[in-house]
MARMI-558024 format. One record per residue (C-alpha): residue number from 1; y, z, x. Coordinates in nm, 2 decimals. Layout:
BEGIN
+-----+--------+--------+--------+
|  nr |     c2 |     c3 |     c1 |
+-----+--------+--------+--------+
| NUM |      Y |      Z |      X |
...
+-----+--------+--------+--------+
//
This chain:
BEGIN
+-----+--------+--------+--------+
|  nr |     c2 |     c3 |     c1 |
+-----+--------+--------+--------+
|   1 |  -2.26 |  -1.74 |  -0.47 |
|   2 |  -1.90 |  -1.64 |  -0.40 |
|   3 |  -1.81 |  -1.28 |  -0.47 |
|   4 |  -1.64 |  -1.22 |  -0.80 |
|   5 |  -1.26 |  -1.15 |  -0.78 |
|   6 |  -1.32 |  -0.85 |  -1.01 |
|   7 |  -1.51 |  -0.68 |  -0.73 |
|   8 |  -1.23 |  -0.72 |  -0.47 |
|   9 |  -1.15 |  -0.34 |  -0.45 |
|  10 |  -1.52 |  -0.27 |  -0.38 |
|  11 |  -1.50 |  -0.50 |  -0.08 |
|  12 |  -1.18 |  -0.35 |   0.07 |
|  13 |  -1.37 |  -0.13 |   0.31 |
|  14 |  -1.53 |  -0.44 |   0.47 |
|  15 |  -1.20 |  -0.60 |   0.56 |
|  16 |  -1.17 |  -0.61 |   0.94 |
|  17 |  -0.80 |  -0.69 |   0.96 |
|  18 |  -0.49 |  -0.64 |   0.75 |
|  19 |  -0.47 |  -1.02 |   0.70 |
|  20 |  -0.82 |  -1.02 |   0.56 |
|  21 |  -0.73 |  -0.72 |   0.34 |
|  22 |  -0.41 |  -0.90 |   0.22 |
|  23 |  -0.62 |  -1.20 |   0.12 |
|  24 |  -0.86 |  -0.98 |  -0.07 |
|  25 |  -0.57 |  -0.81 |  -0.26 |
|  26 |  -0.42 |  -1.15 |  -0.36 |
|  27 |  -0.75 |  -1.26 |  -0.52 |
|  28 |  -0.81 |  -0.94 |  -0.71 |
|  29 |  -0.87 |  -0.95 |  -1.09 |
|  30 |  -1.02 |  -0.60 |  -1.13 |
|  31 |  -0.79 |  -0.47 |  -1.40 |
|  32 |  -0.79 |  -0.69 |  -1.72 |
|  33 |  -0.47 |  -0.54 |  -1.86 |
|  34 |  -0.27 |  -0.59 |  -1.54 |
|  35 |  -0.41 |  -0.94 |  -1.49 |
|  36 |  -0.31 |  -1.04 |  -1.84 |
|  37 |   0.04 |  -0.90 |  -1.81 |
|  38 |   0.12 |  -1.04 |  -1.46 |
|  39 |   0.00 |  -1.39 |  -1.58 |
|  40 |   0.19 |  -1.37 |  -1.91 |
|  41 |   0.51 |  -1.28 |  -1.72 |
|  42 |   0.45 |  -1.57 |  -1.48 |
|  43 |   0.42 |  -1.81 |  -1.77 |
|  44 |   0.69 |  -1.69 |  -2.00 |
|  45 |   0.93 |  -1.61 |  -1.71 |
|  46 |   1.28 |  -1.48 |  -1.72 |
|  47 |   1.55 |  -1.73 |  -1.81 |
|  48 |   1.72 |  -1.70 |  -1.47 |
|  49 |   1.40 |  -1.80 |  -1.30 |
|  50 |   1.26 |  -2.05 |  -1.55 |
|  51 |   1.26 |  -2.33 |  -1.29 |
|  52 |   1.07 |  -2.13 |  -1.04 |
|  53 |   0.69 |  -2.10 |  -0.99 |
|  54 |   0.59 |  -1.74 |  -1.02 |
|  55 |   0.33 |  -1.59 |  -0.78 |
|  56 |   0.16 |  -1.42 |  -1.08 |
|  57 |  -0.11 |  -1.25 |  -0.87 |
|  58 |  -0.17 |  -0.91 |  -0.70 |
|  59 |   0.08 |  -0.86 |  -0.43 |
|  60 |  -0.04 |  -0.76 |  -0.08 |
|  61 |   0.14 |  -0.54 |   0.17 |
|  62 |   0.41 |  -0.68 |   0.39 |
|  63 |   0.49 |  -0.60 |   0.75 |
|  64 |   0.33 |  -0.60 |   1.10 |
|  65 |  -0.02 |  -0.49 |   1.16 |
|  66 |   0.09 |  -0.24 |   1.42 |
|  67 |   0.36 |  -0.07 |   1.22 |
|  68 |   0.45 |   0.29 |   1.30 |
|  69 |   0.61 |   0.35 |   0.96 |
|  70 |   0.44 |   0.28 |   0.62 |
|  71 |   0.66 |   0.28 |   0.30 |
|  72 |   0.46 |   0.34 |  -0.01 |
|  73 |   0.61 |   0.24 |  -0.35 |
|  74 |   0.47 |   0.22 |  -0.70 |
|  75 |   0.38 |  -0.13 |  -0.81 |
|  76 |   0.53 |  -0.48 |  -0.79 |
|  77 |   0.82 |  -0.56 |  -1.03 |
|  78 |   0.74 |  -0.82 |  -1.30 |
|  79 |   1.02 |  -1.05 |  -1.20 |
|  80 |   1.05 |  -0.94 |  -0.84 |
|  81 |   0.74 |  -0.93 |  -0.63 |
|  82 |   0.53 |  -1.07 |  -0.91 |
|  83 |   0.76 |  -1.38 |  -0.89 |
|  84 |   0.80 |  -1.40 |  -0.51 |
|  85 |   0.47 |  -1.28 |  -0.39 |
|  86 |   0.62 |  -1.02 |  -0.15 |
|  87 |   0.68 |  -0.65 |  -0.19 |
|  88 |   1.03 |  -0.55 |  -0.31 |
|  89 |   1.15 |  -0.91 |  -0.28 |
|  90 |   1.37 |  -1.07 |  -0.54 |
|  91 |   1.49 |  -0.77 |  -0.74 |
|  92 |   1.77 |  -0.51 |  -0.73 |
|  93 |   1.54 |  -0.23 |  -0.62 |
|  94 |   1.44 |  -0.45 |  -0.32 |
|  95 |   1.81 |  -0.53 |  -0.25 |
|  96 |   1.88 |  -0.16 |  -0.23 |
|  97 |   1.57 |  -0.09 |  -0.01 |
|  98 |   1.62 |  -0.38 |   0.23 |
|  99 |   1.99 |  -0.31 |   0.28 |
| 100 |   1.90 |   0.04 |   0.39 |
| 101 |   1.61 |  -0.08 |   0.61 |
| 102 |   1.85 |  -0.33 |   0.78 |
| 103 |   2.12 |  -0.07 |   0.82 |
| 104 |   1.89 |   0.15 |   1.03 |
| 105 |   1.73 |  -0.13 |   1.23 |
| 106 |   1.40 |  -0.16 |   1.04 |
| 107 |   1.45 |  -0.51 |   0.89 |
| 108 |   1.60 |  -0.82 |   1.03 |
| 109 |   1.81 |  -0.90 |   0.73 |
| 110 |   1.98 |  -0.69 |   0.45 |
| 111 |   1.84 |  -0.89 |   0.16 |
| 112 |   1.50 |  -1.02 |   0.07 |
| 113 |   1.51 |  -1.33 |  -0.15 |
| 114 |   1.18 |  -1.51 |  -0.12 |
| 115 |   0.86 |  -1.49 |   0.08 |
| 116 |   0.97 |  -1.76 |   0.31 |
| 117 |   1.32 |  -1.64 |   0.38 |
| 118 |   1.24 |  -1.54 |   0.74 |
| 119 |   1.30 |  -1.17 |   0.69 |
| 120 |   1.10 |  -0.95 |   0.93 |
| 121 |   1.02 |  -0.58 |   0.91 |
| 122 |   1.04 |  -0.40 |   1.24 |
| 123 |   0.77 |  -0.15 |   1.31 |
| 124 |   0.75 |  -0.10 |   0.94 |
| 125 |   0.51 |  -0.20 |   0.66 |
| 126 |   0.56 |  -0.18 |   0.28 |
| 127 |   0.28 |  -0.14 |   0.04 |
| 128 |   0.20 |   0.02 |  -0.30 |
| 129 |  -0.08 |   0.21 |  -0.47 |
| 130 |  -0.10 |  -0.05 |  -0.74 |
| 131 |  -0.08 |  -0.42 |  -0.64 |
| 132 |  -0.02 |  -0.58 |  -0.98 |
| 133 |   0.29 |  -0.56 |  -1.20 |
| 134 |   0.22 |  -0.32 |  -1.48 |
| 135 |   0.37 |  -0.33 |  -1.83 |
| 136 |   0.67 |  -0.10 |  -1.85 |
| 137 |   0.62 |  -0.02 |  -1.48 |
| 138 |   0.35 |   0.23 |  -1.58 |
| 139 |   0.00 |   0.17 |  -1.44 |
| 140 |  -0.27 |   0.39 |  -1.60 |
| 141 |  -0.46 |   0.65 |  -1.40 |
| 142 |  -0.77 |   0.43 |  -1.42 |
| 143 |  -0.58 |   0.13 |  -1.28 |
| 144 |  -0.46 |   0.34 |  -0.99 |
| 145 |  -0.81 |   0.45 |  -0.92 |
| 146 |  -0.94 |   0.09 |  -0.92 |
| 147 |  -0.67 |  -0.02 |  -0.68 |
| 148 |  -0.70 |   0.29 |  -0.45 |
| 149 |  -0.95 |   0.13 |  -0.20 |
| 150 |  -0.69 |  -0.11 |  -0.09 |
| 151 |  -0.45 |   0.16 |   0.02 |
| 152 |  -0.73 |   0.36 |   0.18 |
| 153 |  -0.83 |   0.06 |   0.39 |
| 154 |  -0.47 |  -0.02 |   0.47 |
| 155 |  -0.43 |   0.33 |   0.61 |
| 156 |  -0.75 |   0.30 |   0.81 |
| 157 |  -0.65 |  -0.04 |   0.96 |
| 158 |  -0.31 |   0.10 |   1.06 |
| 159 |  -0.46 |   0.41 |   1.21 |
| 160 |  -0.40 |   0.32 |   1.58 |
| 161 |  -0.02 |   0.30 |   1.53 |
| 162 |   0.11 |   0.45 |   1.20 |
| 163 |   0.28 |   0.79 |   1.25 |
| 164 |   0.50 |   0.82 |   0.94 |
| 165 |   0.45 |   0.74 |   0.57 |
| 166 |   0.75 |   0.74 |   0.33 |
| 167 |   0.65 |   0.79 |  -0.04 |
| 168 |   0.90 |   0.64 |  -0.28 |
| 169 |   0.87 |   0.86 |  -0.59 |
| 170 |   0.62 |   1.11 |  -0.72 |
| 171 |   0.36 |   0.84 |  -0.81 |
| 172 |   0.35 |   0.71 |  -0.46 |
| 173 |   0.34 |   1.06 |  -0.32 |
| 174 |   0.03 |   1.16 |  -0.52 |
| 175 |  -0.14 |   0.83 |  -0.46 |
| 176 |  -0.08 |   0.86 |  -0.08 |
| 177 |  -0.21 |   1.21 |  -0.06 |
| 178 |  -0.52 |   1.12 |  -0.26 |
| 179 |  -0.59 |   0.83 |  -0.03 |
| 180 |  -0.54 |   1.05 |   0.28 |
| 181 |  -0.77 |   1.31 |   0.14 |
| 182 |  -1.04 |   1.05 |   0.06 |
| 183 |  -1.00 |   0.92 |   0.41 |
| 184 |  -1.09 |   1.25 |   0.57 |
| 185 |  -0.74 |   1.38 |   0.64 |
| 186 |  -0.68 |   1.75 |   0.60 |
| 187 |  -0.44 |   1.76 |   0.31 |
| 188 |  -0.32 |   2.12 |   0.25 |
| 189 |  -0.42 |   2.30 |  -0.07 |
| 190 |  -0.23 |   2.33 |  -0.29 |
| 191 |  -0.10 |   1.99 |  -0.22 |
| 192 |   0.26 |   1.97 |  -0.10 |
| 193 |   0.49 |   1.89 |  -0.40 |
| 194 |   0.70 |   1.58 |  -0.41 |
| 195 |   1.07 |   1.60 |  -0.36 |
| 196 |   1.35 |   1.40 |  -0.20 |
| 197 |   1.36 |   1.49 |   0.17 |
| 198 |   1.03 |   1.69 |   0.15 |
| 199 |   0.83 |   1.66 |   0.47 |
| 200 |   0.46 |   1.73 |   0.51 |
| 201 |   0.25 |   1.70 |   0.83 |
| 202 |  -0.11 |   1.59 |   0.76 |
| 203 |  -0.37 |   1.62 |   1.04 |
| 204 |  -0.69 |   1.43 |   1.09 |
| 205 |  -1.01 |   1.59 |   1.24 |
| 206 |  -0.99 |   1.33 |   1.52 |
| 207 |  -0.65 |   1.46 |   1.63 |
| 208 |  -0.42 |   1.21 |   1.46 |
| 209 |  -0.12 |   1.34 |   1.28 |
| 210 |   0.08 |   1.18 |   1.00 |
| 211 |   0.43 |   1.29 |   0.89 |
| 212 |   0.47 |   1.22 |   0.52 |
| 213 |   0.83 |   1.20 |   0.38 |
| 214 |   0.93 |   1.21 |   0.02 |
| 215 |   1.21 |   0.99 |  -0.11 |
| 216 |   1.34 |   0.92 |  -0.46 |
| 217 |   1.22 |   0.58 |  -0.57 |
| 218 |   1.46 |   0.29 |  -0.53 |
| 219 |   1.44 |   0.21 |  -0.91 |
| 220 |   1.76 |   0.11 |  -1.09 |
| 221 |   1.73 |   0.43 |  -1.29 |
| 222 |   1.78 |   0.62 |  -0.97 |
| 223 |   2.02 |   0.40 |  -0.78 |
| 224 |   2.26 |   0.31 |  -1.07 |
| 225 |   2.30 |   0.68 |  -1.17 |
| 226 |   2.36 |   0.79 |  -0.81 |
| 227 |   2.05 |   1.01 |  -0.80 |
| 228 |   1.96 |   0.80 |  -0.49 |
| 229 |   2.25 |   0.68 |  -0.28 |
| 230 |   2.23 |   0.44 |   0.02 |
| 231 |   2.32 |   0.73 |   0.25 |
| 232 |   2.03 |   0.94 |   0.11 |
| 233 |   1.78 |   0.66 |   0.17 |
| 234 |   1.92 |   0.58 |   0.51 |
| 235 |   1.88 |   0.95 |   0.61 |
| 236 |   1.51 |   0.94 |   0.52 |
| 237 |   1.46 |   0.62 |   0.71 |
| 238 |   1.63 |   0.76 |   1.02 |
| 239 |   1.41 |   1.07 |   0.99 |
| 240 |   1.11 |   0.84 |   0.98 |
| 241 |   1.23 |   0.65 |   1.29 |
| 242 |   1.27 |   0.97 |   1.48 |
| 243 |   0.93 |   1.11 |   1.37 |
| 244 |   0.76 |   0.78 |   1.46 |
| 245 |   0.88 |   0.79 |   1.82 |
| 246 |   0.65 |   1.00 |   2.04 |
| 247 |   0.81 |   1.30 |   2.21 |
| 248 |   0.96 |   1.19 |   2.55 |
| 249 |   0.91 |   0.82 |   2.47 |
| 250 |   1.15 |   0.58 |   2.62 |
| 251 |   1.05 |   0.31 |   2.37 |
| 252 |   1.22 |   0.39 |   2.03 |
| 253 |   1.18 |   0.16 |   1.74 |
| 254 |   1.39 |  -0.15 |   1.81 |
| 255 |   1.39 |  -0.51 |   1.71 |
| 256 |   1.12 |  -0.72 |   1.87 |
| 257 |   1.18 |  -1.06 |   2.02 |
+-----+--------+--------+--------+
//
């Protein structure tokens, strides 16, 4: 008998590769409220996208499996990633993020339109603590807990290469620190508080070290009001690039051929 999709988070720890984990995420139906909402949105649609077929499922992470930088958001947007099937693709928040990623050399193009648009991330992977679009962009604490095994396993699979994590917003910050703590990382107590530009260095007993950077979320509420400007986001991304390059390295993050 095939495993039930409701049990997908329980099977995250057994995923041997990021591709296998992404496939597991895409089939997940563990949160009834989120499943109902994402599928309703995919059926009703927004007028501007009425001729498009929505993804309407949980959205896996996006980026190479040997990334040195991990960007952690909140959850897919109802008419963005829930429509296109790729993180931060197809909405204004994504436009803002990818423009900055491209400006600093971490994305091959300045705009993400669809999952098959050819855009590549360079030494960077984007994920979120919750993989389904939530009503009003507000997942419940229980939904975050149910989805948490996916982020924990993603961090484990990226362990050989990841050196920096950027948390977009306080929700992503807290979820990331929780996943690191559950994964055996030595998270300081009291926990570092979120703030734009805040930097925390988290050690692992095996000698690994992860630099965690805080950044205001790229939500329209922040970008339209000027709370987060392109320059502010680019500064955080440049800090991440610098921190992800080993001291004395002659191989900084550059576009791969």
